[in-house]
C-alpha positions as CSV (number, residue, x, y, z in Angstrom):
1,M,-122.9,13.6,-76.1
2,R,-121.0,15.9,-78.4
3,L,-118.7,14.4,-81.0
4,F,-115.2,15.9,-81.4
5,V,-113.9,15.0,-84.6
6,C,-109.9,15.5,-84.8
7,Y,-106.8,14.6,-86.0
8,P,-104.7,14.1,-82.5
9,K,-101.4,15.4,-84.2
10,C,-103.0,18.6,-85.1
11,T,-102.1,21.5,-82.9
12,T,-105.5,23.5,-83.6
13,C,-107.1,20.0,-82.5
14,Q,-104.8,19.8,-79.5
15,K,-106.0,23.4,-78.4
16,A,-109.7,22.6,-79.0
17,K,-109.3,19.7,-76.8
18,R,-107.7,21.6,-74.2
19,W,-110.2,24.1,-74.3
20,L,-113.1,21.6,-73.8
21,Q,-111.3,19.8,-71.1
22,E,-110.5,23.4,-69.0
23,N,-114.5,24.3,-69.7
24,G,-115.6,21.0,-68.3
25,I,-117.3,20.1,-71.6
26,A,-117.9,16.2,-72.1
27,Y,-117.4,15.0,-75.6
28,E,-116.8,11.7,-77.6
29,E,-113.4,11.8,-79.6
30,R,-113.2,10.3,-83.0
31,N,-109.9,10.3,-84.8
32,I,-110.5,11.6,-88.5
33,R,-107.7,9.8,-89.9
34,E,-109.0,6.4,-88.5
35,Q,-112.8,7.1,-89.1
36,N,-113.3,9.6,-91.7
37,P,-116.5,11.4,-91.9
38,T,-119.1,9.9,-94.5
39,A,-120.5,12.0,-97.4
40,E,-123.8,11.5,-95.5
41,E,-122.3,13.1,-92.2
42,L,-120.7,15.8,-94.0
43,K,-124.0,16.7,-95.9
44,E,-125.8,16.8,-92.5
45,W,-123.1,18.8,-90.8
46,R,-122.8,21.2,-93.4
47,R,-126.8,21.8,-93.3
48,K,-126.7,22.3,-89.6
49,S,-123.7,24.6,-89.7
50,G,-125.0,26.9,-92.4
51,L,-121.5,27.2,-93.9
52,E,-120.5,27.0,-97.4
53,L,-118.9,23.5,-98.7
54,K,-115.7,24.9,-99.2
55,K,-115.3,25.6,-95.4
56,F,-115.1,21.9,-94.8
57,F,-111.8,21.5,-96.8
58,N,-108.7,21.6,-95.2
59,T,-107.4,23.9,-97.5
60,S,-103.9,24.4,-96.1
61,G,-103.5,20.5,-96.0
62,L,-100.7,18.9,-98.1
63,L,-103.2,16.5,-99.5
64,Y,-105.5,19.4,-101.0
65,K,-102.6,21.1,-102.3
66,S,-101.1,18.3,-104.1
67,L,-104.4,17.3,-105.6
68,G,-104.7,20.9,-107.0
69,L,-108.2,21.3,-105.6
70,S,-108.1,25.0,-105.4
71,K,-108.3,24.8,-109.2
72,K,-110.6,21.6,-109.4
73,L,-113.5,22.4,-106.7
74,P,-115.2,25.1,-108.8
75,S,-115.9,22.8,-111.6
76,M,-117.2,19.9,-109.3
77,S,-120.7,19.4,-108.2
78,E,-121.5,19.4,-104.5
79,E,-122.0,15.5,-104.8
80,E,-118.6,14.9,-106.2
81,Q,-117.1,17.4,-103.5
82,F,-118.9,15.5,-100.5
83,A,-117.8,12.0,-102.3
84,L,-114.3,13.5,-102.3
85,L,-114.2,14.6,-98.7
86,A,-115.3,11.2,-97.7
87,T,-112.4,9.7,-99.2
88,D,-109.7,11.0,-96.8
89,G,-109.9,12.5,-93.4
90,M,-106.9,14.8,-94.3
91,L,-108.9,16.6,-96.8
92,V,-111.6,17.6,-94.0
93,K,-111.0,20.8,-92.1
94,R,-110.6,20.0,-88.4
95,P,-111.5,19.8,-85.5
96,I,-115.3,19.4,-85.8
97,L,-117.6,19.6,-83.1
98,V,-121.0,18.3,-83.4
99,D,-123.6,19.2,-80.5
100,G,-126.9,18.4,-81.4
101,D,-128.1,20.8,-84.2
102,T,-124.6,22.9,-83.8
103,V,-121.8,22.1,-85.9
104,L,-118.5,24.2,-85.3
105,V,-115.7,23.4,-88.0
106,G,-112.1,24.8,-87.1
107,F,-111.5,26.1,-83.6
108,R,-111.9,29.7,-82.8
109,E,-112.5,30.1,-79.1
110,T,-115.1,33.0,-79.3
111,Q,-117.3,30.7,-81.5
112,W,-116.9,27.8,-79.3
113,E,-118.2,29.9,-76.2
114,I,-121.7,29.1,-77.1
115,L,-121.0,25.5,-75.5
116,K,-120.6,26.6,-72.2
Protein backbone atom coordinates (compact mmCIF):
# COMPACT_ATOMS: atom_id res chain seq x y z
CA MET A 1 0.00 0.00 0.00
CA ARG A 2 1.28 3.44 -0.90
CA LEU A 3 1.79 5.94 1.91
CA PHE A 4 0.59 9.49 1.25
CA VAL A 5 2.06 11.89 3.82
CA CYS A 6 0.29 15.23 3.70
CA TYR A 7 -1.06 18.23 5.55
CA PRO A 8 -4.82 18.31 4.80
CA LYS A 9 -5.02 22.13 4.71
CA CYS A 10 -2.20 22.39 2.15
CA THR A 11 -3.55 23.17 -1.34
CA THR A 12 -0.73 21.26 -3.03
CA CYS A 13 -1.55 18.21 -0.90
CA GLN A 14 -5.22 18.59 -1.84
CA LYS A 15 -4.29 18.64 -5.55
CA ALA A 16 -2.13 15.55 -5.14
CA LYS A 17 -4.89 13.71 -3.26
CA ARG A 18 -7.42 14.61 -5.94
CA TRP A 19 -4.99 13.37 -8.63
CA LEU A 20 -4.52 10.05 -6.80
CA GLN A 21 -8.29 9.60 -6.51
CA GLU A 22 -8.95 10.55 -10.14
CA ASN A 23 -6.36 8.02 -11.27
CA GLY A 24 -7.71 5.23 -9.06
CA ILE A 25 -4.50 4.93 -7.05
CA ALA A 26 -5.02 3.43 -3.60
CA TYR A 27 -3.11 4.90 -0.68
CA GLU A 28 -2.97 5.18 3.08
CA GLU A 29 -3.12 8.81 4.22
CA ARG A 30 -1.01 10.14 7.07
CA ASN A 31 -1.40 13.66 8.47
CA ILE A 32 2.13 15.06 8.82
CA ARG A 33 1.00 17.39 11.59
CA GLU A 34 -0.34 14.54 13.72
CA GLN A 35 2.34 11.96 12.88
CA ASN A 36 5.60 13.56 11.85
CA PRO A 37 8.07 11.36 9.97
CA THR A 38 10.86 10.02 12.13
CA ALA A 39 14.50 10.69 11.37
CA GLU A 40 14.84 7.03 10.33
CA GLU A 41 11.92 7.27 7.91
CA LEU A 42 13.32 10.48 6.44
CA LYS A 43 16.74 8.86 5.96
CA GLU A 44 15.18 5.90 4.17
CA TRP A 45 12.98 8.12 1.99
CA ARG A 46 15.92 10.30 1.07
CA ARG A 47 17.97 7.25 0.09
CA LYS A 48 15.13 5.86 -2.05
CA SER A 49 14.34 9.22 -3.67
CA GLY A 50 17.93 10.07 -4.55
CA LEU A 51 17.18 13.70 -3.68
CA GLU A 52 19.49 15.98 -1.77
CA LEU A 53 18.46 16.46 1.86
CA LYS A 54 17.51 20.11 1.34
CA LYS A 55 14.65 18.98 -0.93
CA PHE A 56 12.93 17.53 2.14
CA PHE A 57 12.69 20.94 3.82
CA ASN A 58 9.59 23.08 3.34
CA THR A 59 11.63 26.15 2.40
CA SER A 60 8.52 28.26 1.78
CA GLY A 61 7.04 27.47 5.20
CA LEU A 62 6.66 30.00 7.98
CA LEU A 63 8.51 27.84 10.51
CA TYR A 64 11.48 27.37 8.17
CA LYS A 65 11.69 31.13 7.68
CA SER A 66 11.15 32.06 11.33
CA LEU A 67 13.98 29.72 12.39
CA GLY A 68 16.30 31.28 9.80
CA LEU A 69 17.14 27.85 8.41
CA SER A 70 18.36 29.11 5.04
CA LYS A 71 21.42 30.44 6.89
CA LYS A 72 21.70 27.64 9.48
CA LEU A 73 21.37 24.51 7.33
CA PRO A 74 24.70 24.81 5.50
CA SER A 75 26.61 24.58 8.80
CA MET A 76 24.53 21.69 10.17
CA SER A 77 25.50 18.04 9.78
CA GLU A 78 23.12 15.67 8.00
CA GLU A 79 22.33 14.01 11.34
CA GLU A 80 21.38 17.38 12.81
CA GLN A 81 19.21 18.17 9.78
CA PHE A 82 17.38 14.84 9.98
CA ALA A 83 16.84 15.34 13.73
CA LEU A 84 15.48 18.83 13.07
CA LEU A 85 13.09 17.61 10.36
CA ALA A 86 11.78 14.96 12.75
CA THR A 87 10.80 17.59 15.32
CA ASP A 88 7.94 19.22 13.38
CA GLY A 89 5.97 18.14 10.31
CA MET A 90 5.66 21.76 9.21
CA LEU A 91 9.38 21.73 8.39
CA VAL A 92 8.95 18.85 5.95
CA LYS A 93 8.11 19.42 2.30
CA ARG A 94 4.84 17.82 1.37
CA PRO A 95 3.18 15.84 0.06
CA ILE A 96 5.40 12.79 0.19
CA LEU A 97 4.31 9.62 -1.56
CA VAL A 98 6.09 6.39 -0.66
CA ASP A 99 5.49 3.46 -3.01
CA GLY A 100 7.99 0.68 -2.30
CA ASP A 101 11.34 1.94 -3.55
CA THR A 102 9.79 5.05 -5.12
CA VAL A 103 9.56 8.22 -3.04
CA LEU A 104 8.08 11.41 -4.50
CA VAL A 105 8.46 14.71 -2.64
CA GLY A 106 6.20 17.61 -3.55
CA PHE A 107 3.56 17.32 -6.25
CA ARG A 108 4.39 17.60 -9.92
CA GLU A 109 1.85 15.74 -11.98
CA THR A 110 4.42 14.80 -14.63
CA GLN A 111 6.60 13.09 -12.00
CA TRP A 112 3.66 11.30 -10.43
CA GLU A 113 2.65 9.76 -13.80
CA ILE A 114 5.03 6.87 -13.02
CA LEU A 115 2.46 5.65 -10.46
CA LYS A 116 -0.07 4.77 -13.17
